[in-house]
C-alpha positions in Angstrom: -54.8 136.7 -22.7 -54.0 133.1 -24.8 -50.9 132.0 -26.0 -50.6 131.3 -29.8 -50.7 127.9 -30.8 -49.2 126.2 -33.8 -51.2 123.3 -35.6 -49.3 120.7 -33.2 -50.7 122.3 -30.1 -47.1 123.4 -29.5 -47.3 127.4 -27.6 -45.4 129.9 -29.7 -43.1 131.9 -27.7 -42.0 135.6 -28.6 -38.7 134.5 -29.9 -39.7 132.4 -32.9 -42.6 134.6 -33.8 -39.8 137.7 -34.0 -37.8 134.7 -35.6 -40.6 134.5 -38.3 -41.6 138.4 -38.6 -37.5 138.5 -39.5 -37.7 135.9 -42.2 -40.9 137.5 -43.9 -39.4 140.8 -43.7 -36.4 139.6 -45.5 -38.3 138.0 -48.1 -40.1 141.0 -48.9 -36.9 143.3 -49.0 -35.3 140.5 -51.2 -38.5 140.9 -53.4 -37.8 144.7 -53.7 -34.5 144.8 -54.7 -35.9 142.1 -57.8 -38.4 145.2 -58.5 -35.9 148.1 -58.3 -33.4 146.4 -60.5 -36.6 145.2 -63.3 -37.2 149.2 -62.4 -33.8 150.4 -63.5 -33.8 147.7 -66.9 -36.8 149.4 -67.7 -35.5 153.4 -66.8 -32.4 152.6 -68.8 -33.7 150.3 -71.2 -32.5 152.7 -74.3 -28.8 153.1 -73.0 -28.4 148.9 -72.8 -30.2 148.8 -76.4 -27.6 151.9 -77.4 -24.7 150.0 -75.9 -25.7 146.2 -77.2 -26.4 147.8 -81.0 -22.9 149.9 -80.5 -21.2 146.4 -79.7 -22.7 144.8 -82.7 -21.4 147.6 -84.6 -18.0 147.2 -83.2 -17.9 143.7 -83.9 -18.6 143.8 -87.8 -16.1 146.5 -87.9 -13.4 144.8 -86.3 -14.5 141.7 -88.2 -14.3 143.9 -91.4 -11.0 145.3 -90.7 -9.5 141.9 -89.8 -11.0 140.5 -93.2 -9.0 143.2 -95.0 -5.5 143.6 -93.4 -5.4 141.2 -90.7 -1.8 141.4 -90.3 -1.3 145.4 -89.5 -4.6 145.1 -86.9 -3.5 142.4 -84.9 0.3 143.6 -84.6 -1.3 147.0 -83.9 -4.1 145.8 -81.6 -0.9 143.8 -79.6 1.4 147.1 -78.9 -1.0 148.8 -78.5 -2.5 146.8 -75.8 1.3 146.6 -74.1 1.5 150.4 -74.5 -1.9 151.0 -72.7 -0.6 149.0 -70.1 2.8 150.8 -69.7 1.1 154.1 -70.0 -1.2 153.0 -66.9 1.8 151.8 -64.9 3.7 155.2 -65.4 0.4 157.1 -64.9 -0.2 155.3 -61.5 3.3 155.4 -60.3 3.6 159.0 -60.8 0.4 159.9 -59.4 1.9 158.0 -56.6 4.8 159.7 -56.2 3.1 163.2 -56.8 1.2 162.3 -53.4 4.3 161.3 -51.8 5.5 164.9 -51.9 2.6 166.4 -50.6 1.6 167.3 -46.9 0.4 164.1 -44.8 -2.4 166.0 -43.1 -3.8 167.3 -46.2 -4.1 163.8 -47.5 -5.5 161.8 -44.6 -8.6 164.6 -44.3 -9.8 163.6 -47.5 -11.4 160.1 -47.8 -11.4 159.6 -51.2 -9.4 156.3 -52.6 -8.1 159.1 -55.8 -6.0 160.8 -52.6 -4.4 158.0 -51.1 -1.4 157.2 -52.3 -1.0 153.8 -51.1 -4.1 153.0 -53.9 -1.8 154.4 -56.5 0.9 152.2 -55.4 -0.8 149.4 -55.3 -2.4 149.8 -59.1 0.6 150.8 -60.2 2.5 147.5 -59.1 -0.7 145.3 -60.4 -0.3 147.1 -63.8 3.3 146.2 -63.8 2.8 142.8 -62.9 -0.1 142.1 -65.8 2.2 144.0 -68.1 5.1 142.1 -67.6 3.1 138.8 -67.6 2.1 139.6 -71.0 5.5 140.8 -72.3 7.3 137.5 -71.3 4.2 135.4 -73.0 4.2 137.6 -76.2 8.3 137.1 -75.9 7.7 133.2 -75.7 4.8 132.9 -78.1 6.3 135.2 -80.5 6.8 132.5 -83.4 3.2 130.8 -82.3 2.0 134.4 -82.5 3.4 134.5 -85.9 1.7 131.4 -87.0 -1.7 132.5 -85.6 -1.5 135.8 -87.8 -0.8 133.7 -90.7 -3.6 131.5 -90.0 -6.1 134.2 -89.4 -5.1 136.1 -92.8 -5.7 132.6 -94.4 -8.9 132.2 -92.9 -10.1 135.7 -93.6 -9.7 134.9 -97.3 -12.0 132.5 -97.6 
């Protein structure tokens, strides 16, 4: 059996051949991921187009609403943002306390994150910290927020 040689005359061993085969297989696999991605885009192109159109419609609607009544819309947006963050914090911590009262053997038998009480505690704490930071910044920059809203009102009149 003759050995395989390179152009320079070196004999290739099994390890270098296997390394080359591995490299070729990885490049084929990478190409497969790209092909799968493009196939998904073609299959779900109607959803992508629909989401772009919805985004366009919502952006134009928001612009029109801002032009008509900037001050109430912006204050409502700020208040709703804080309210949703507080609601998320309360929900997460309530869910944590509900799971804390259940039996431990039932919880450990389920592998889902939604049944893990530590997941809800971490989510609640993270959302609470974000809420606190946004609230402190809102209080600190209250005068600047009012000024920015006045500027947006004036700019929307033009």
